Structures are given as structure tokens and as C-alpha cells.
C-alpha positions as CSV (number, residue, x, y, z in Angstrom):
1,A,123.6,189.1,189.9
2,K,123.6,186.6,192.8
3,V,125.2,183.9,190.6
4,A,128.0,186.4,189.6
5,F,128.6,187.4,193.3
6,D,128.7,183.7,194.2
7,D,131.3,183.0,191.5
8,A,133.4,186.0,192.8
9,L,133.1,184.7,196.4
10,Q,134.4,181.3,195.3
11,L,137.6,183.0,194.3
12,E,137.8,185.3,197.3
13,P,135.4,184.2,200.1
14,R,135.9,187.2,202.4
15,N,135.5,189.9,199.8
16,A,133.4,192.6,201.4
17,R,131.9,193.9,198.1
18,G,131.0,190.4,197.1
19,L,129.4,189.5,200.4
20,E,127.4,192.8,200.4
21,G,126.4,192.3,196.8
22,R,125.2,188.8,197.4
23,R,123.2,189.9,200.4
24,V,121.5,192.7,198.5
25,A,120.7,190.4,195.6
26,E,119.1,187.9,197.9
27,E,117.0,190.6,199.6
28,R,115.9,191.8,196.2
29,I,115.0,188.3,195.1
30,Q,113.0,187.7,198.3
31,A,111.3,191.1,197.9
32,S,110.4,190.5,194.3
33,T,109.2,186.9,194.6
34,T,106.7,185.2,196.6
35,R,107.2,181.9,198.5
36,A,105.1,180.2,195.8
37,A,107.3,181.6,193.1
38,R,110.4,180.4,194.9
39,R,108.9,176.9,195.2
40,K,108.2,176.9,191.5
41,A,111.7,178.1,190.8
42,L,113.0,175.2,193.0
43,A,110.8,172.7,191.0
44,D,112.0,174.2,187.7
45,G,115.6,174.1,188.9
46,R,115.3,170.5,190.1
47,A,113.8,169.4,186.8
48,L,116.6,171.0,184.9
49,F,119.2,169.6,187.2
50,D,117.7,166.1,186.9
51,A,117.7,166.4,183.1
52,G,121.4,167.2,183.2
53,Q,121.0,170.8,182.2
54,Y,123.2,172.3,184.9
55,E,123.9,175.7,183.4
56,P,120.2,176.6,182.8
57,A,119.4,175.3,186.3
58,L,121.6,177.9,188.0
59,G,119.1,180.7,187.6
60,P,116.0,179.1,189.1
61,L,118.0,177.4,191.8
62,T,119.6,180.7,192.7
63,D,116.2,182.3,193.0
64,A,114.9,179.5,195.2
65,C,118.1,179.6,197.3
66,S,117.5,183.2,198.3
67,D,115.7,182.1,201.4
68,P,118.1,179.5,202.9
69,G,116.2,179.5,206.2
70,S,113.3,177.5,204.6
71,A,113.4,173.8,203.7
72,E,112.9,174.6,200.1
73,G,115.7,177.2,200.2
74,A,118.1,174.8,201.8
75,E,117.3,172.1,199.2
76,A,117.8,174.7,196.5
77,C,121.1,175.8,197.9
78,S,122.2,172.2,198.1
79,L,121.2,171.5,194.4
80,L,122.9,174.8,193.4
81,A,126.1,173.8,195.0
82,R,126.0,170.4,193.3
83,A,125.2,172.0,189.9
84,R,128.2,174.3,190.3
85,Q,130.4,171.4,191.3
86,V,129.4,169.4,188.2
87,L,129.9,172.5,185.9
88,E,133.4,173.0,187.4
89,G,134.2,169.4,186.7
90,L,133.0,169.6,183.2
91,R,135.0,172.8,182.6
92,Q,138.1,171.1,183.9
93,Q,137.6,168.1,181.7
94,K,137.1,170.4,178.7
95,E,140.4,172.2,179.5
96,L,142.2,168.8,179.9
97,R,140.9,167.6,176.6
98,A,142.0,170.8,174.9
99,D,145.5,170.5,176.4
100,I,145.7,166.8,175.3
101,D,144.6,167.7,171.7
102,R,147.1,170.7,171.6
103,L,150.0,168.5,172.7
104,A,149.1,165.7,170.3
105,A,148.9,168.2,167.4
106,H,152.3,169.7,168.4
107,G,153.8,166.2,168.5
108,E,152.5,165.5,165.0
109,E,154.0,168.8,163.8
110,L,157.3,167.8,165.2
111,M,157.2,164.4,163.6
112,A,156.5,166.0,160.3
113,A,159.4,168.3,160.7
114,G,161.7,165.3,161.6
115,R,162.3,166.5,165.1
116,F,161.8,163.1,166.7
117,P,163.3,163.6,170.2
118,E,161.1,166.7,170.7
119,A,158.1,164.7,169.4
120,Q,158.8,162.0,172.0
121,V,158.6,164.6,174.7
122,A,155.2,165.9,173.4
123,F,153.7,162.4,173.1
124,E,155.0,161.6,176.6
125,S,153.2,164.7,177.9
126,V,150.0,163.5,176.3
127,L,150.4,160.1,177.9
128,R,151.0,161.8,181.3
129,L,147.6,163.5,180.9
130,D,145.8,160.6,179.4
131,S,147.5,157.2,179.8
132,G,145.0,155.5,177.6
133,H,145.6,157.7,174.5
134,A,146.3,155.0,171.9
135,R,147.4,157.4,169.1
136,A,149.9,159.1,171.3
137,R,151.3,155.7,172.4
138,E,151.7,154.6,168.7
139,R,153.3,157.9,167.7
140,L,155.7,157.8,170.7
141,A,156.9,154.3,169.7
142,E,157.4,155.7,166.1
143,A,159.3,158.7,167.4
144,E,161.5,156.5,169.6
145,R,162.2,154.2,166.6
146,R,163.0,157.1,164.3
147,T,165.3,158.7,167.0
148,G,167.2,155.5,167.3
149,E,167.6,155.2,163.6
150,A,168.9,158.8,163.4
151,L,171.4,158.0,166.2
152,F,172.7,154.9,164.5
153,A,173.0,156.7,161.1
154,R,175.0,159.4,162.7
155,W,177.3,157.4,165.0
156,L,177.4,154.0,163.3
157,P,177.0,154.6,159.7
158,N,176.5,151.6,157.5
159,R,179.3,151.8,155.0
160,E,181.8,149.4,153.6
161,P,184.7,148.8,155.9
162,S,188.1,150.1,154.8
163,L,190.7,147.5,155.3
164,A,194.4,148.2,154.9
165,L,196.9,145.4,155.0
166,F,200.5,146.0,155.9
167,E,203.1,143.5,155.1
168,P,206.7,144.4,156.2
169,E,209.6,143.8,153.9
170,A,210.9,140.3,154.1
171,E,214.1,140.9,156.0
172,V,215.6,138.0,157.9
173,L,217.6,138.8,161.0
174,E,219.2,136.3,163.2
175,S,219.9,137.6,166.7
176,P,219.2,136.5,170.2
177,T,216.8,139.5,170.7
178,I,214.6,141.6,168.6
179,L,216.6,144.7,169.4
């Protein structure tokens, strides 16, 4: 419950229900655990944190953080904050990767449909999010080339020239002026 209240308070730090809920959850944790149990929770949470298991570390660290006045509680609160920060960073990276994959797939669909200018926009969006995306760079170059070819085919078609020669009648005039 304390983890959920902490998550809610990150969204709205001055929410009265969230503050009261967190306070009650901390009181219940302190009442239901001993100082030795909170030390063990800190040790377990630290071990999970050090092993890179941030999500499972939230529970024990939250229990140990219920007494922030003690040295163990302060350390647990610090580790808890770092674990949340790492998890938020991982969540953002996962969302970014999903956005990149979605845009790249959309660009491929547009290429297959022959909509090359729109595919260019999709691949440029991928490169704005991940400038090192090699496949998007290749497909962007391909889309640009195909767009250029389509423009040339439309405006400068490659066909035989039509040449018409005109030869006026051979009429000889002798006068001082053309008129």
C-alpha cells in the first residue's frame, strides 16, 4: 500500500488522501514489524538492488523505509528512491524503443505501398528518436531515391523527342525591307 501511495504522491505531491494513506501505511508497517525485521528487510532490499532486481527490491525497501528517523530507514529510503528512479528510466527506454519500432514498421508499410514521401517522414522520425538506427538511415535513402525517380518520371518523362521541321516556301522577294 505504501508503494502505491508513494506512486500516487509522485503524480500529485500534495494530495491529502495520498499523504494520509502513506502515513497510515508507515504506522502499520512499524507496528507490525520489529526493528530487527526492518534491518533484515533493508539487507534483503539492498541485496536485490545490488543484483539489479529493482522491482522486487521495492517491497523490502519500503518496509525498511517506514522508519526514516533511523539510520537504516534513511538508507532504505535512499535506496528506494534510487530504485524508483532506475525503474522510471527503464520504463521510458522501453516506451522509446516501442515508439521507434512502431515508426519503423509504419515506414516499411508505406514503402511497400509505394508512398515514398510519407515513408521518408516516418524514417526521419525514427532517426530523430535514434540517430544511430542504421536500418532507418538505409530505408530513408531508399525512400528519397524512389521519390526522386517518381518526380522525374512524372515531370521529365523519358520519351523520344518529337521534332517538327518547318521549311517555308521558296519565295524570293527583292525589297529594301522585309515588310
